[in-house]
C-alpha positions in Angstrom: 83.1 124.5 211.0 85.9 122.8 212.8 87.6 124.4 209.3 87.0 127.8 210.4 88.6 127.9 214.0 91.7 127.7 212.5 91.6 130.9 212.1 92.6 131.6 215.9 94.2 128.1 216.4 97.2 127.3 214.4 99.7 125.1 215.1 103.4 126.9 214.6 104.8 126.0 211.1 106.3 122.3 210.7 104.2 121.2 213.1 102.8 117.4 212.9 98.9 117.2 211.8 97.5 114.2 212.4 94.3 114.3 210.2 92.2 111.4 212.4 89.1 109.8 209.9 90.6 112.3 207.1 87.7 110.9 204.6 89.1 112.7 201.3 90.9 115.2 203.1 89.0 118.7 203.6 90.7 119.6 206.9 94.2 118.8 206.3 93.8 121.2 202.6 92.1 123.6 204.5 95.3 123.9 207.4 98.0 124.0 204.2 96.3 126.6 203.3 97.3 128.7 206.7 101.1 127.1 206.6 103.4 124.7 206.3 102.5 121.3 208.2 103.3 117.9 207.9 100.0 115.6 207.4 99.6 112.2 208.5 95.9 111.3 207.3 94.5 108.4 208.4 90.8 106.7 207.7 89.9 103.3 207.1 88.1 103.5 204.5 89.9 102.9 201.2 87.6 105.0 199.0 88.2 108.0 201.2 92.1 107.0 201.4 92.6 107.3 197.7 90.6 110.5 197.7 92.9 112.0 200.1 96.0 111.1 198.5 94.9 112.6 195.0 94.3 115.7 197.1 97.4 115.6 199.1 99.2 115.3 195.5 97.3 118.0 193.6 97.0 120.2 196.2 101.2 119.8 197.2 100.4 118.4 200.9 103.6 117.3 202.4 103.1 113.9 204.3 101.7 109.9 204.4 97.9 108.9 203.7 97.6 105.7 205.9 95.1 103.2 206.5 94.2 103.0 210.3 91.1 102.0 212.3 90.3 105.2 214.4 94.5 105.7 214.8 95.6 102.7 216.0 98.6 101.3 214.0 100.3 105.1 214.1 103.3 105.6 216.5 102.6 107.0 220.1 103.1 111.1 220.4 103.7 112.3 216.9 100.9 114.7 217.1 101.6 118.7 217.8 97.7 119.1 216.3 94.8 116.2 215.6 92.0 117.3 213.8 89.2 114.7 213.7 85.2 114.8 212.7 84.1 111.4 214.0 82.0 108.7 212.9 79.3 108.6 214.7 77.1 105.7 213.4 77.8 102.1 212.6 75.7 101.2 210.0 72.1 102.5 211.3 73.0 102.6 214.5 74.4 105.6 216.3 78.1 104.1 218.3 78.9 105.6 221.6 81.9 103.7 221.2 83.5 105.3 218.2 83.5 108.4 219.6 85.3 106.8 222.6 87.9 104.9 220.1 88.8 108.1 218.7 89.3 110.0 222.0 91.4 106.8 223.0 93.1 106.9 220.6 94.1 110.6 219.8 94.9 111.4 223.3 97.7 108.6 222.7 98.8 110.2 219.5 98.9 113.7 220.5 102.2 115.2 221.9 102.3 116.7 225.8 102.0 120.4 224.3 99.5 119.6 221.5 95.7 119.5 221.5 93.0 117.9 219.0 90.4 120.0 217.4 87.1 117.8 217.0 83.7 118.6 215.3 80.2 116.3 216.6 76.5 116.2 216.7 75.3 118.3 219.3 74.3 114.9 220.8 77.5 113.7 221.3 78.6 114.1 225.4 82.1 114.9 224.4 82.2 117.0 227.1 82.2 113.9 229.4 83.8 111.6 227.5 86.8 113.5 226.8 87.1 114.1 230.1 88.3 110.5 230.6 91.3 111.1 228.5 92.1 115.3 228.6 92.4 117.5 231.5 90.4 120.2 229.5 87.5 119.8 226.8 86.5 123.2 225.5 83.9 124.5 223.9 84.3 126.4 220.5 81.7 126.8 218.5 77.8 125.5 218.1 75.8 125.5 215.5 73.0 123.8 213.3 73.4 121.3 215.7 77.1 120.7 215.4 79.7 121.6 218.3 83.3 122.4 217.6 85.9 121.5 220.6 89.2 121.8 221.9 90.8 118.8 223.4 94.0 119.4 225.7 96.3 116.8 227.6 
């Protein structure tokens, strides 16, 4: 659902994209089809990082895959675009603090003119939580219990 937004919300060629909580790199791979970008993909799951590295290699994506917990180890202000499908469960518990951590790190990682695209379950109060870190939070799409948002500094 988030990848569908790439058709109208592409950064300029050469942009630095951070895929926060990258999993196997699906969002990076989908974005790379539409332009030439440099990617920093990060996750805290070793299996996800290995799969993402393989996808980067096989698809010829330019960038790095690094272990990091919600991007905490990345440098400040590196991203023109940040894409994120954050986890909202920790074990069997719904964990609201995870969303806050991903939002806080996203705001820190974005360049001043950059923006973030998040996809979350509709019960996550992203508009309310996002206002603590971003000046603009816009709902772009809602379908089958999920919402896509654009967040601007």
